[in-house]
N, C-alpha and C positions, 0 to 999 in steps of 0.2 A: 290608320286602320280602316276608316270609311272615307271615301272621296266621292261626292255626288256633284255632278255638273249638269245643270239645265235639264233635270229629270222631269219627264211629263208622262202621265198616264191618262188616256181617254178611253171610255167605253160607254156604250149605249147613249151616245150623243152628249155625254157629260165629261167634263175635265175634273178628275179626282185629284190629280197632282199637277201643278201648273208651273213648270220651269223652275224647279227648286234647286238650290246649290248649297252644300254645307260640307264640313269636314268634321270627323271625330278622330282625335289622336289616341295612340295606344295608351292604355291605362286610365282613360277617362271614364267616368260614369256620367252619361248625358241623359237628361230628362227630355222626352219628346212629347210635347203637350199640345192639346187642341180640343175643341168641342167635338161632339159626335159628328161624324161625316166630314171632318176637316181634312182627311187624307193621311192620318197617322198610320193606320193599319195597312193601307195600300202601299205606302212607302216601305214599311217593314217587310211586307211580303215580297216586294221587289228586291230588297237588299238581301233577303234570305234565299232567293232563287226560286220562290214558289209562284211568282207572277212576273210575266214579261212587262217591260215598259213600252210606251209608244215611241218615245224618243229620249235623247239625252244619254249620259254616261254615268256609270257607277262602278266602283271597285271596292272590294273588301279584302284586307290583308294582301293587297297588291294584285289580286286576281279580278279580272273583268267579270262582272255579274252576268253579262249576257253571253259571253263567249267561253267562259271558264266556270260554268255553273257547278260542276262537280267539285272543283277545288274550293269554290266559295262555300259550298255546303259542308265540306270537311272542316272548314274554319269557323263555321257559324253554329251556335246553339240557339235555336229558335223556339220560343214558347208563345204560341198564339193565345189570344184571349180565351177562346174556348178550345182547349187542347183536345184532339180526338184520341182519347184513351180507349183501350179495349177492356170493357167492363167485366168480361168473363175470364180475365187473366189475373193471377196474383201479382202483387207489386214487384217482387223480386223476379218473377218469371217474365213480366213485361219488360223490366229494365234489361234483363239478359237478352231478350229478343231484340230490343232497340239497339243495344250495344253491338250485337252481332251484325245488324244491318249497317252500323257505322264503322265496321271493320275491326272491332275488338275481338280478342279471343284468348283462351287459355287462362293462366294464372293472373296475368295483368288485367284481364277483363273482370275476373271475380273480385280482385282487390279494388278496382275502380268502382264497381257497383256498390261494394261495401262502403267506400268513401263517400259517394254521393248520397247514399241512403242516410249516412250519419250526418252529413252536411245539411240535408234538407229535413231531417227529423222524421223519417219514415221507417227507420230500422225496426221499430216495434210493430209496424204494419206490414212487414215484408211477406207474410204468409196470408194476408187478407186479400179477398177479391176486390179489385178496384171498384166494381159496381156497388160494393157495400160501404165504401168510404164516404166521408162527408166531403162537401165541396172544398173545404180547406185542405184536406189531405190529398184530394185529387190534384189540386194546384201544386202541392209539394211534389207529387210524383211527376207531374209535367216538368217542373223545374229540374228534378233529378235527371230526367230524360235529356233536357237541354244541356246539362253539364257533363254527361257521362263520357263523352269522347274528348274532353279537355279542349273545347273550342277557344280560339283566340278572342272571338267576339260573341257576346250574348245579346240577343235581341229578345226582349221580354215585353209582351203586350199585356198590360194589366196583370202582373204577376201576383198582386195582393188581392185580387178580386175574390171575395168569399171568405177571406181570412179574418179572424178575430184580432183585436188589438195586440194581444201577446204574439200571435203568429206574424202579424205585420212587422212588429219590432224584430222578430227573429229573421225575417227576410231582409230587413234593412241592415242588420248586423252581418248577415251572410254576404250581401252585396259589398259591404266595406271590406270584408275579409278576402273577397275575390279580386279586389282591385289590382293587387300586385301581379296577378297572372292573367287577368281577363280585361277586355274593354266591354262596357255595358251600354247599350242603348235601351232606355226604359220608358215605357208609356204607362201612365197611371193618372187617375183622377184624384188621388190622395196627395194634395199639393204640399202638405206638411212633410210628407215623406220625401218629396223632391228636394225641399229646402234642406232636409237633414242628410240626404244621401248623395245628391248630384253635384258635380263640379260645374256643370253648365246646363243651361236650359235652351232648347229650341222650341219656339212656339209657332204652330202652323194653323192657319184658318183659311177656309175656302180654297184649299190646295196650294196656298202660298205661304212662305215663311215670313212671319211678321216680326219676330225678335229672335236674337241669338246672342246670349250673354250669360254671365254667372247669375245665380239667384240674387246675390247681394247687389250687383249692379242694376238689375232689373227693378228691384224694389227701391233702390236708391233714387231712380229716376222719378218714381211716384212720390218719394218722400220729400221732394221739393214742395209738396203740398201736405196738408193735414186733412183727414177724413172726419166729417161730423155726421154721425148717424142719428136719426130721430124717427119716432113713430108719431104720426100726426093724423088727425081727422079734420078735414076742411073741404070746402067746395070752391069751385072756380079754378083758375089756372095756377094751382099751387106751385108746381115745378117751376114755371116761368117766374113767378114772384120770388121764389127762393134763389133762383139763379141770378136775379137782378140785384141781390144784396151786395153792397160793396165788400170786396175781398173774396167773393165766391167765384171760382173759376167755372164750375160746372155743377149742375144738380140733376140727379137721376131718381126715379121712383120705381117701386115694385109693390104689387098688392100683397096684403096679408090675408090669411084664412078668415080672420075676423073682420067682416065688413062693418063699417066703412073705413076702418083704419088702414093706413098705407105707410110703408117704410120709405124714407128718403135718405139719400146720401149726398152730402155736399163736399166738393173738393175745394178746400179753402187755402188761400195763400199762407205760407208758414208763419209769417209775422202778424197775422190777423186773428182776432177773436171776434167772431160774428154772433156769439150766443146772445148778447144783450140786444143787438139789432134784430135778431131773429124773434126773440120773445116780444119785442115791441111790435113787430109785424104781425105775429100770431094774435096778439091782443086786439090790434086794429081790425084784423080780418075775422076775428071770433073763431080762430082755429083752436083745437084742443091738442095739447102735446102730452104724451104719457111716458116718453123715454127720449133721452138725448145723451150721447156720449161721444168723446173724441177718440180717434184711433190712428196710429201710424200704419200706412199701407203694408200689406203682406204680399207674398207671391200669388195668393188667391185673388187679391184685388187686381193685380196685373192681368191674371188670366181672365177675370170677369170683364176688365176694361177692354181688352182686345176682342173677346168673344162677342161682346155686344155691339161691336162696330164692324161693318163690312170691310172697311179699309184699315190701314195701319193707324192705331190711335196716336194722337199727337204727343201724348205723354210718354210713349214707349219707343225707345230707339230700335231701329232695325239694323243689327250688326250681323251681316251674313259673312262668315269667315271662309 
């Protein structure tokens, strides 16, 4: 469904997307993840035909993004992070307007508008002005717009932004129901939803793809270690001393709002229990510990791991398909 080869985008002296390659197969739901400024939205705009690339190749549903952009747009439903809706139009009126722009007409158009309003939960809002809707309902209208012409590919940039937990669950269920008829490329910061919804995850950082695998395989790579979290107050090179403990692969720290306490995360060999040695060290250094617990890594830990490193983290495989 999507085939990207050596895609690059440069502007204003900056490389936003740096020679990336990946494929998305028909019927897949793929999470496209990365920190802010990583190149996610730029890639999505290129694939949807809204932005030209500097170099490389990309095709959607067999159509070249650069030379067959009209056919690409006919096969793509694109929902940008901040969808440009017309606030002075009513919901149903807006969807009719958008459907006509996408080539729908007559009875089939009216039926399809009714279907997508029902799917996205905006039927009861059909006579309301978009400008009077909450952020969550505006997101739903934007999703209905992306679906109205029955595209083969949905490109959704932060579709759950502004939604409450119940609405987020509704979107997750909707994505699952769409899988038989649509391919989905999804960008979101709600990593739990990615684990629940996506068949595969592509992680991008600084314009380069860093990982491409299933959520299960990505977390399994980190589960060759155990995470030990603690909150500690101490002076001196705390991180270095923690990292030097036998069995500890890596130690990282982050500040807390309550000074001088700091949170530390230790990546520990799976067959090692360093808690006793840690307490001995803390006693000798006169550190105070107020919390300590062990945890198996999640997709969020994978995301944080590669986001905090400029290069590819050693614990995360780069599988570019």
